[in-house]
Z-matrix of the N, CA and C atoms (Angstrom, degrees):
N
C 1 1.438
C 2 1.510 1 110.46
N 3 1.309 2 115.44 1 -35.25
C 4 1.505 3 120.67 2 -177.48
C 5 1.548 4 110.88 3 -56.90
N 6 1.369 5 115.91 4 -34.13
C 7 1.461 6 117.85 5 -176.30
C 8 1.526 7 112.14 6 -74.44
N 9 1.360 8 116.45 7 -32.46
C 10 1.479 9 114.99 8 -179.04
C 11 1.486 10 113.84 9 -64.58
N 12 1.349 11 115.26 10 -34.36
C 13 1.462 12 119.87 11 178.11
C 14 1.478 13 110.82 12 -67.09
N 15 1.342 14 118.73 13 -38.41
C 16 1.452 15 124.12 14 177.37
C 17 1.523 16 110.38 15 -67.21
N 18 1.317 17 115.64 16 -40.71
C 19 1.488 18 118.84 17 -177.19
C 20 1.495 19 109.72 18 -68.40
N 21 1.319 20 117.46 19 -36.44
C 22 1.510 21 123.82 20 178.25
C 23 1.554 22 107.13 21 -63.81
N 24 1.270 23 115.90 22 -45.01
C 25 1.499 24 120.12 23 -177.99
C 26 1.525 25 109.13 24 -65.49
N 27 1.298 26 118.80 25 -38.26
C 28 1.474 27 123.64 26 176.58
C 29 1.500 28 110.69 27 -63.30
N 30 1.302 29 117.30 28 -44.90
C 31 1.481 30 123.38 29 179.20
C 32 1.519 31 108.13 30 -61.19
N 33 1.311 32 118.77 31 -44.81
C 34 1.490 33 122.56 32 -179.69
C 35 1.534 34 108.35 33 -61.75
N 36 1.332 35 118.53 34 -44.39
C 37 1.480 36 121.68 35 178.74
C 38 1.522 37 110.39 36 -57.01
N 39 1.343 38 114.64 37 -49.16
C 40 1.472 39 118.25 38 -179.87
C 41 1.519 40 111.35 39 -61.78
N 42 1.293 41 118.37 40 -40.85
C 43 1.493 42 119.91 41 175.86
C 44 1.526 43 114.21 42 -56.38
N 45 1.362 44 113.15 43 -45.38
C 46 1.442 45 117.34 44 177.53
C 47 1.574 46 112.12 45 -66.85
N 48 1.287 47 115.70 46 -43.69
C 49 1.454 48 121.65 47 -175.91
C 50 1.537 49 111.53 48 -62.13
N 51 1.361 50 117.53 49 -38.69
C 52 1.439 51 121.40 50 -177.04
C 53 1.540 52 110.59 51 -103.07
N 54 1.310 53 117.06 52 13.06
C 55 1.461 54 120.73 53 178.06
C 56 1.502 55 115.10 54 55.42
N 57 1.347 56 116.41 55 37.63
C 58 1.438 57 122.96 56 -176.81
C 59 1.516 58 110.96 57 -71.84
N 60 1.323 59 115.82 58 132.00
C 61 1.487 60 121.93 59 178.07
C 62 1.487 61 107.78 60 -126.33
N 63 1.326 62 115.69 61 135.18
C 64 1.397 63 123.30 62 173.91
C 65 1.521 64 108.63 63 -83.21
N 66 1.356 65 112.72 64 131.44
C 67 1.506 66 116.31 65 178.12
C 68 1.485 67 109.90 66 -68.55
N 69 1.303 68 117.56 67 131.07
C 70 1.445 69 120.77 68 176.33
C 71 1.458 70 110.50 69 -123.64
N 72 1.270 71 118.26 70 172.79
C 73 1.476 72 123.07 71 -175.27
C 74 1.493 73 110.63 72 99.87
N 75 1.367 74 113.73 73 169.80
C 76 1.430 75 113.80 74 -176.68
C 77 1.542 76 108.53 75 -83.93
N 78 1.352 77 111.97 76 156.96
C 79 1.535 78 115.04 77 -176.94
C 80 1.545 79 107.50 78 -69.36
N 81 1.375 80 112.41 79 159.77
C 82 1.423 81 122.82 80 -178.07
C 83 1.554 82 109.42 81 -63.97
N 84 1.296 83 114.33 82 141.97
C 85 1.512 84 120.84 83 174.55
C 86 1.527 85 110.86 84 -93.97
N 87 1.318 86 114.93 85 4.27
C 88 1.475 87 116.53 86 -174.90
C 89 1.526 88 111.89 87 -64.12
N 90 1.336 89 114.58 88 138.12
C 91 1.443 90 122.23 89 173.13
C 92 1.513 91 109.00 90 -133.12
N 93 1.311 92 117.74 91 147.20
C 94 1.476 93 120.49 92 -175.33
C 95 1.522 94 113.43 93 -64.34
N 96 1.339 95 118.02 94 -24.71
C 97 1.494 96 120.74 95 179.56
C 98 1.513 97 111.19 96 -67.36
N 99 1.318 98 116.62 97 -15.19
C 100 1.484 99 119.46 98 178.39
C 101 1.547 100 111.60 99 -62.32
N 102 1.335 101 114.19 100 -30.14
C 103 1.483 102 119.16 101 -176.68
C 104 1.484 103 110.12 102 -54.53
N 105 1.378 104 116.06 103 -57.52
C 106 1.458 105 119.99 104 -175.11
C 107 1.576 106 110.75 105 -70.32
N 108 1.335 107 118.26 106 -34.69
C 109 1.463 108 121.29 107 175.82
C 110 1.545 109 109.25 108 -58.82
N 111 1.344 110 118.27 109 -43.68
C 112 1.441 111 122.16 110 -178.32
C 113 1.541 112 110.11 111 -64.08
N 114 1.322 113 117.94 112 -42.96
C 115 1.460 114 121.09 113 -178.17
C 116 1.484 115 108.31 114 -65.69
N 117 1.326 116 119.94 115 -45.30
C 118 1.444 117 122.20 116 179.44
C 119 1.561 118 112.21 117 -62.30
N 120 1.315 119 115.34 118 -39.17
C 121 1.504 120 117.32 119 178.26
C 122 1.523 121 109.64 120 -65.38
N 123 1.351 122 116.56 121 -36.68
C 124 1.488 123 118.39 122 179.48
C 125 1.510 124 110.68 123 -66.07
N 126 1.304 125 119.72 124 -34.59
C 127 1.501 126 122.94 125 177.58
C 128 1.467 127 108.48 126 -66.17
N 129 1.311 128 121.15 127 -17.19
C 130 1.447 129 122.69 128 -179.06
C 131 1.520 130 114.20 129 -111.06
N 132 1.363 131 114.97 130 14.77
C 133 1.454 132 120.55 131 172.41
C 134 1.498 133 118.51 132 100.10
N 135 1.349 134 115.15 133 9.57
C 136 1.494 135 115.78 134 176.13
C 137 1.591 136 108.88 135 -105.15
N 138 1.322 137 114.63 136 126.80
C 139 1.466 138 115.10 137 174.93
C 140 1.500 139 109.47 138 -69.31
N 141 1.296 140 117.38 139 161.05
C 142 1.518 141 119.43 140 -179.37
C 143 1.529 142 111.35 141 -52.52
N 144 1.296 143 118.05 142 -45.17
C 145 1.463 144 118.31 143 -177.14
C 146 1.545 145 111.73 144 -69.96
N 147 1.306 146 118.43 145 -36.24
C 148 1.496 147 119.68 146 -175.27
C 149 1.588 148 103.94 147 -73.54
N 150 1.352 149 119.45 148 -32.86
C 151 1.415 150 122.40 149 177.46
C 152 1.559 151 110.54 150 -60.26
N 153 1.353 152 112.35 151 -48.08
C 154 1.494 153 120.58 152 178.81
C 155 1.507 154 109.45 153 -58.58
N 156 1.322 155 118.00 154 -45.49
C 157 1.441 156 118.66 155 -179.81
C 158 1.539 157 112.33 156 -66.54
N 159 1.254 158 119.04 157 -45.02
C 160 1.477 159 126.95 158 -174.27
C 161 1.593 160 108.64 159 -69.76
N 162 1.295 161 116.01 160 -54.31
C 163 1.437 162 121.54 161 -170.19
C 164 1.499 163 113.60 162 -87.03
N 165 1.299 164 120.73 163 -33.22
C 166 1.420 165 123.38 164 -174.77
C 167 1.568 166 116.00 165 -111.63
N 168 1.315 167 109.66 166 -16.26
C 169 1.474 168 115.34 167 -177.58
C 170 1.560 169 113.70 168 72.22
N 171 1.338 170 116.94 169 27.96
C 172 1.427 171 122.27 170 -176.73
C 173 1.521 172 107.02 171 -100.90
N 174 1.314 173 116.20 172 159.33
C 175 1.440 174 120.03 173 176.74
C 176 1.573 175 109.43 174 -87.84
N 177 1.302 176 117.35 175 165.69
C 178 1.413 177 122.92 176 -176.66
C 179 1.499 178 113.12 177 -57.08
N 180 1.320 179 116.16 178 -41.17
C 181 1.488 180 118.49 179 -177.14
C 182 1.464 181 112.49 180 -64.89
N 183 1.318 182 117.52 181 -26.16
C 184 1.512 183 119.05 182 176.41
C 185 1.534 184 112.75 183 -65.19
N 186 1.332 185 114.56 184 -38.70
C 187 1.485 186 118.40 185 174.96
C 188 1.486 187 109.81 186 -60.25
N 189 1.319 188 117.16 187 -47.04
C 190 1.452 189 118.49 188 179.37
C 191 1.558 190 113.38 189 -66.14
N 192 1.300 191 117.85 190 -37.02
C 193 1.452 192 122.60 191 178.51
C 194 1.539 193 107.96 192 -65.09
N 195 1.355 194 119.24 193 -45.26
C 196 1.442 195 119.68 194 177.15
C 197 1.553 196 112.26 195 -60.43
N 198 1.282 197 114.64 196 -36.81
C 199 1.546 198 116.97 197 176.49
C 200 1.470 199 111.16 198 -63.49
N 201 1.283 200 119.04 199 -34.24
C 202 1.455 201 122.99 200 176.65
C 203 1.533 202 114.55 201 -70.07
N 204 1.340 203 111.09 202 -38.51
C 205 1.473 204 117.08 203 -172.62
C 206 1.533 205 114.40 204 -90.09
N 207 1.329 206 116.07 205 -29.52
C 208 1.448 207 119.22 206 -177.08
C 209 1.541 208 113.22 207 -119.44
N 210 1.337 209 117.95 208 103.81
C 211 1.491 210 120.30 209 -174.02
C 212 1.530 211 113.99 210 -53.06
N 213 1.337 212 118.89 211 -36.14
C 214 1.437 213 118.91 212 -178.82
C 215 1.555 214 110.88 213 -69.85
N 216 1.328 215 114.92 214 -30.10
C 217 1.473 216 115.81 215 177.36
C 218 1.565 217 110.29 216 -76.02
N 219 1.297 218 118.40 217 -31.80
C 220 1.433 219 122.20 218 177.24
C 221 1.496 220 108.24 219 -62.49
N 222 1.333 221 118.17 220 -45.56
C 223 1.467 222 121.31 221 -179.51
C 224 1.544 223 108.16 222 -68.91
N 225 1.262 224 121.54 223 -37.85
C 226 1.465 225 122.31 224 175.16
C 227 1.517 226 112.74 225 -64.69
N 228 1.294 227 116.87 226 -35.24
C 229 1.453 228 121.25 227 178.34
C 230 1.530 229 110.63 228 -66.78
N 231 1.341 230 115.40 229 -41.05
C 232 1.467 231 118.84 230 173.88
C 233 1.571 232 114.44 231 -58.18
N 234 1.314 233 112.46 232 -44.15
C 235 1.476 234 120.94 233 176.13
C 236 1.488 235 109.99 234 -63.96
N 237 1.299 236 118.20 235 -41.98
C 238 1.450 237 121.74 236 -179.76
C 239 1.552 238 112.80 237 -67.72
N 240 1.349 239 113.37 238 -40.40
C 241 1.530 240 117.17 239 171.92
C 242 1.515 241 112.16 240 -56.15
N 243 1.302 242 115.92 241 -47.97
C 244 1.481 243 120.55 242 177.11
C 245 1.498 244 113.78 243 -60.19
N 246 1.337 245 113.90 244 -44.82
C 247 1.480 246 120.07 245 179.78
C 248 1.509 247 109.04 246 -61.51
N 249 1.337 248 117.57 247 -44.64
C 250 1.459 249 121.51 248 -175.59
C 251 1.558 250 110.66 249 -68.89
N 252 1.393 251 117.06 250 -33.29
C 253 1.472 252 120.11 251 175.22
C 254 1.474 253 109.84 252 -66.34
N 255 1.318 254 117.87 253 -40.86
C 256 1.439 255 123.07 254 179.73
C 257 1.562 256 111.83 255 -68.06
N 258 1.265 257 118.43 256 -38.72
C 259 1.463 258 123.36 257 171.97
C 260 1.510 259 110.27 258 -57.64
N 261 1.339 260 115.41 259 -52.23
C 262 1.418 261 119.79 260 178.73
C 263 1.514 262 112.32 261 -60.09
N 264 1.316 263 120.89 262 -44.23
C 265 1.463 264 121.71 263 179.03
C 266 1.527 265 108.22 264 -60.92
N 267 1.289 266 120.56 265 -40.34
C 268 1.462 267 121.38 266 176.46
C 269 1.531 268 112.49 267 -64.45
N 270 1.329 269 115.08 268 -36.83
C 271 1.505 270 121.25 269 179.63
C 272 1.547 271 107.68 270 -62.71
N 273 1.324 272 115.05 271 -47.71
C 274 1.468 273 119.92 272 -179.98
C 275 1.542 274 111.27 273 -57.70
N 276 1.408 275 113.41 274 -44.42
C 277 1.477 276 114.29 275 179.23
C 278 1.537 277 111.80 276 -61.92
N 279 1.303 278 116.42 277 -41.18
C 280 1.489 279 118.80 278 179.69
C 281 1.515 280 109.58 279 -64.52
N 282 1.356 281 116.48 280 -37.47
C 283 1.425 282 118.58 281 -178.57
C 284 1.521 283 113.25 282 -69.15
N 285 1.384 284 114.91 283 -36.57
C 286 1.427 285 120.21 284 177.56
C 287 1.573 286 110.39 285 -69.02
N 288 1.284 287 116.88 286 -29.74
C 289 1.445 288 121.67 287 176.53
C 290 1.543 289 114.78 288 -77.10
N 291 1.352 290 115.98 289 -6.18
C 292 1.407 291 121.41 290 -176.41
C 293 1.507 292 115.03 291 81.17
N 294 1.316 293 117.01 292 17.79
C 295 1.473 294 119.60 293 -175.64
C 296 1.527 295 111.36 294 -92.36
N 297 1.328 296 116.56 295 -3.47
C 298 1.445 297 119.16 296 179.55
C 299 1.575 298 108.21 297 -111.43
N 300 1.336 299 118.09 298 107.13
C 301 1.446 300 120.27 299 -172.38
C 302 1.535 301 108.48 300 -68.96
N 303 1.372 302 114.20 301 143.87
C 304 1.449 303 120.92 302 175.12
C 305 1.571 304 113.85 303 58.21
N 306 1.279 305 114.53 304 33.62
C 307 1.515 306 120.71 305 179.12
C 308 1.498 307 111.23 306 -79.59
N 309 1.242 308 119.73 307 126.33
C 310 1.483 309 124.44 308 179.38
C 311 1.519 310 108.72 309 -90.27
N 312 1.368 311 118.84 310 108.09
C 313 1.483 312 121.24 311 -176.80
C 314 1.489 313 115.40 312 -56.22
N 315 1.357 314 116.58 313 -40.78
C 316 1.435 315 121.94 314 -179.50
C 317 1.519 316 112.12 315 -62.93
N 318 1.364 317 114.87 316 -43.55
C 319 1.421 318 118.48 317 178.41
C 320 1.524 319 112.70 318 -67.32
N 321 1.292 320 115.61 319 -37.89
C 322 1.481 321 122.30 320 175.50
C 323 1.507 322 111.63 321 -59.89
N 324 1.316 323 118.14 322 -45.06
C 325 1.487 324 122.51 323 178.70
C 326 1.498 325 108.65 324 -64.89
N 327 1.348 326 120.00 325 -46.61
C 328 1.465 327 124.98 326 -176.62
C 329 1.500 328 109.14 327 -60.77
N 330 1.352 329 115.10 328 -43.82
C 331 1.490 330 119.85 329 -178.61
C 332 1.567 331 110.10 330 -65.47
N 333 1.248 332 116.01 331 -38.58
C 334 1.496 333 121.75 332 179.55
C 335 1.500 334 109.59 333 -61.88
N 336 1.371 335 118.01 334 -45.71
C 337 1.453 336 121.12 335 -177.39
C 338 1.540 337 114.28 336 -75.31
N 339 1.261 338 116.38 337 -25.05
C 340 1.497 339 118.69 338 -168.62
C 341 1.559 340 113.37 339 -114.01
N 342 1.273 341 116.58 340 -28.93
C 343 1.491 342 116.90 341 -170.87
C 344 1.515 343 114.43 342 -119.31
N 345 1.267 344 117.19 343 -10.43
C 346 1.486 345 115.80 344 -169.22
C 347 1.540 346 111.89 345 -78.51
N 348 1.339 347 117.48 346 -15.68
C 349 1.420 348 116.21 347 -179.69
C 350 1.555 349 112.72 348 87.82
N 351 1.326 350 116.56 349 -11.10
C 352 1.391 351 122.19 350 177.22
C 353 1.484 352 110.86 351 -91.86
N 354 1.368 353 117.20 352 100.48
C 355 1.467 354 123.07 353 -172.31
C 356 1.536 355 112.77 354 -66.41
N 357 1.333 356 115.55 355 -20.12
C 358 1.489 357 118.00 356 178.88
C 359 1.495 358 111.88 357 -71.93
N 360 1.325 359 119.44 358 -14.53
C 361 1.420 360 121.81 359 178.86
C 362 1.540 361 114.69 360 -87.11
N 363 1.333 362 114.94 361 -9.09
C 364 1.462 363 119.14 362 -175.65
C 365 1.488 364 111.92 363 -80.65
N 366 1.323 365 114.62 364 150.81
C 367 1.523 366 116.30 365 169.73
C 368 1.429 367 108.83 366 -65.65
N 369 1.300 368 117.00 367 140.54
C 370 1.462 369 120.21 368 -179.35
C 371 1.495 370 106.53 369 -121.42
N 372 1.366 371 115.77 370 99.87
C 373 1.460 372 123.96 371 -175.98
C 374 1.539 373 109.99 372 -60.54
N 375 1.341 374 113.67 373 -46.52
C 376 1.535 375 115.30 374 -179.13
C 377 1.457 376 111.65 375 -58.72
N 378 1.332 377 119.15 376 -42.12
C 379 1.466 378 121.30 377 179.98
C 380 1.540 379 110.73 378 -65.76
N 381 1.326 380 118.73 379 -39.33
C 382 1.430 381 124.81 380 175.89
C 383 1.547 382 110.43 381 -58.65
N 384 1.372 383 114.39 382 -48.37
C 385 1.397 384 119.04 383 -179.72
C 386 1.552 385 113.59 384 -63.50
N 387 1.354 386 115.89 385 -35.32
C 388 1.437 387 120.58 386 178.06
C 389 1.574 388 110.55 387 -67.42
N 390 1.336 389 112.39 388 -39.06
C 391 1.419 390 116.02 389 -178.50
C 392 1.561 391 110.93 390 -68.82
N 393 1.328 392 117.50 391 -37.48
C 394 1.439 393 122.06 392 176.72
C 395 1.530 394 108.86 393 -64.11
N 396 1.321 395 119.06 394 -42.52
C 397 1.487 396 120.86 395 -178.33
C 398 1.559 397 109.02 396 -63.44
N 399 1.333 398 116.64 397 -39.59
C 400 1.444 399 120.17 398 179.50
C 401 1.528 400 111.89 399 -65.90
N 402 1.351 401 115.80 400 -37.18
C 403 1.453 402 119.31 401 -179.29
C 404 1.558 403 107.59 402 -66.54
N 405 1.380 404 115.60 403 -45.46
C 406 1.446 405 119.95 404 177.54
C 407 1.492 406 113.10 405 -54.97
N 408 1.377 407 114.81 406 -41.02
C 409 1.496 408 119.02 407 -178.94
C 410 1.518 409 107.27 408 -67.96
N 411 1.301 410 117.67 409 -39.88
C 412 1.443 411 120.77 410 179.90
C 413 1.585 412 110.99 411 -61.42
N 414 1.261 413 114.27 412 -42.52
C 415 1.540 414 120.75 413 179.09
C 416 1.571 415 107.83 414 -60.16
N 417 1.296 416 117.38 415 -46.49
C 418 1.455 417 122.91 416 -178.67
C 419 1.532 418 109.69 417 -60.90
N 420 1.288 419 117.19 418 -45.02
C 421 1.462 420 122.32 419 179.89
C 422 1.507 421 110.33 420 -59.32
N 423 1.332 422 113.47 421 -44.63
C 424 1.486 423 117.01 422 -179.35
C 425 1.509 424 109.95 423 -63.63
N 426 1.304 425 117.06 424 -43.35
C 427 1.488 426 118.67 425 176.40
C 428 1.507 427 112.01 426 -59.76
N 429 1.373 428 120.45 427 -41.37
C 430 1.476 429 121.05 428 177.22
C 431 1.552 430 110.47 429 -64.06
N 432 1.303 431 114.66 430 -43.25
C 433 1.446 432 120.11 431 178.95
C 434 1.569 433 111.84 432 -57.44
N 435 1.376 434 114.65 433 -42.66
C 436 1.418 435 118.03 434 -175.26
C 437 1.579 436 108.59 435 -74.09
N 438 1.331 437 118.28 436 -25.16
C 439 1.452 438 121.11 437 179.85
C 440 1.544 439 110.51 438 -83.83
N 441 1.370 440 118.24 439 -10.13
C 442 1.432 441 121.96 440 177.92
C 443 1.485 442 113.09 441 79.39
N 444 1.420 443 117.71 442 14.70
C 445 1.407 444 122.86 443 -178.23
C 446 1.578 445 112.32 444 -77.70
N 447 1.326 446 121.87 445 -17.67
C 448 1.372 447 122.71 446 -174.77
C 449 1.562 448 107.07 447 -133.59
N 450 1.342 449 112.90 448 148.30
C 451 1.479 450 119.53 449 176.56
C 452 1.537 451 109.45 450 -59.94
N 453 1.347 452 111.53 451 133.53
C 454 1.507 453 117.29 452 -174.42
C 455 1.560 454 111.00 453 -60.09
N 456 1.319 455 120.22 454 -40.75
C 457 1.454 456 121.88 455 -179.97
C 458 1.489 457 111.53 456 -61.72
N 459 1.359 458 119.24 457 -42.40
C 460 1.453 459 121.92 458 178.52
C 461 1.559 460 109.42 459 -65.59
N 462 1.317 461 116.94 460 -42.18
C 463 1.475 462 119.87 461 177.79
C 464 1.526 463 109.62 462 -61.50
N 465 1.304 464 116.45 463 -46.52
C 466 1.497 465 117.13 464 -176.96
C 467 1.509 466 110.85 465 -62.67
N 468 1.358 467 117.59 466 -42.98
C 469 1.433 468 119.19 467 176.96
C 470 1.542 469 114.50 468 -62.59
N 471 1.333 470 115.85 469 -38.56
C 472 1.493 471 118.78 470 174.64
C 473 1.538 472 110.87 471 -66.53
N 474 1.305 473 117.32 472 -43.84
C 475 1.446 474 120.53 473 176.49
C 476 1.555 475 111.39 474 -58.83
N 477 1.281 476 117.77 475 -41.60
C 478 1.449 477 118.43 476 177.58
C 479 1.496 478 114.05 477 -63.75
N 480 1.347 479 116.18 478 -41.08
C 481 1.440 480 121.58 479 174.20
C 482 1.523 481 113.83 480 -56.94
N 483 1.319 482 112.10 481 -47.12
C 484 1.476 483 119.72 482 -179.23
C 485 1.561 484 108.43 483 -63.48
N 486 1.341 485 117.02 484 -48.14
C 487 1.447 486 120.87 485 -178.68
C 488 1.584 487 111.16 486 -56.34
N 489 1.365 488 113.33 487 -38.79
C 490 1.463 489 116.90 488 179.31
C 491 1.514 490 109.30 489 -69.38
N 492 1.285 491 120.23 490 -39.31
C 493 1.481 492 122.65 491 179.69
C 494 1.514 493 108.84 492 -68.58
N 495 1.324 494 120.56 493 -36.75
C 496 1.435 495 119.37 494 178.47
C 497 1.530 496 110.01 495 -65.17
N 498 1.321 497 113.90 496 -42.38
C 499 1.513 498 119.09 497 176.07
C 500 1.511 499 112.91 498 -57.86
N 501 1.344 500 117.28 499 -40.33
C 502 1.429 501 121.18 500 177.34
C 503 1.523 502 113.78 501 -65.29
N 504 1.273 503 117.98 502 -39.16
C 505 1.467 504 124.30 503 178.29
C 506 1.462 505 110.15 504 -66.84
N 507 1.342 506 118.91 505 -32.67
C 508 1.448 507 121.79 506 -178.82
C 509 1.521 508 112.48 507 -74.36
N 510 1.326 509 114.66 508 -23.93
C 511 1.535 510 118.63 509 -175.81
C 512 1.491 511 109.61 510 -84.39
N 513 1.381 512 121.84 511 -21.08
C 514 1.435 513 123.70 512 -175.31
C 515 1.438 514 111.47 513 -79.84
């Protein structure tokens, strides 16, 4: 009996020395068939996280954790995000055509910018600020040009560059 106490103490020393931690918590409920289920749900208007909450009773962070841990789930989540964005784009088209009764346009726009997963639909404050700065620079150059303070060819070249930049910020 004396040896088992010594062995236990040695094990505990090793655990501390090598920073050994025992995994705790309940085992993962992840199953590979969730991949296809999530994609199908997205095609019918459920985002990957809302599908997880509704169908599996899991929290949003679990969906993201599974995507980090299971490569096939990460790929399925990408496909589901794309399918959900497509579903939402189709919904907006139907709403604009008057095919969705009692559709609230403000809510539809808010949803598209904030929940669709399609980041290109969001307002981009930095891009708007850059565009305003370019327009202000354009105005100043026009003022200089009209006052005769700068060579016209240089001003025209600068104005063309600014106009190109404004066009690029509008497209993003």
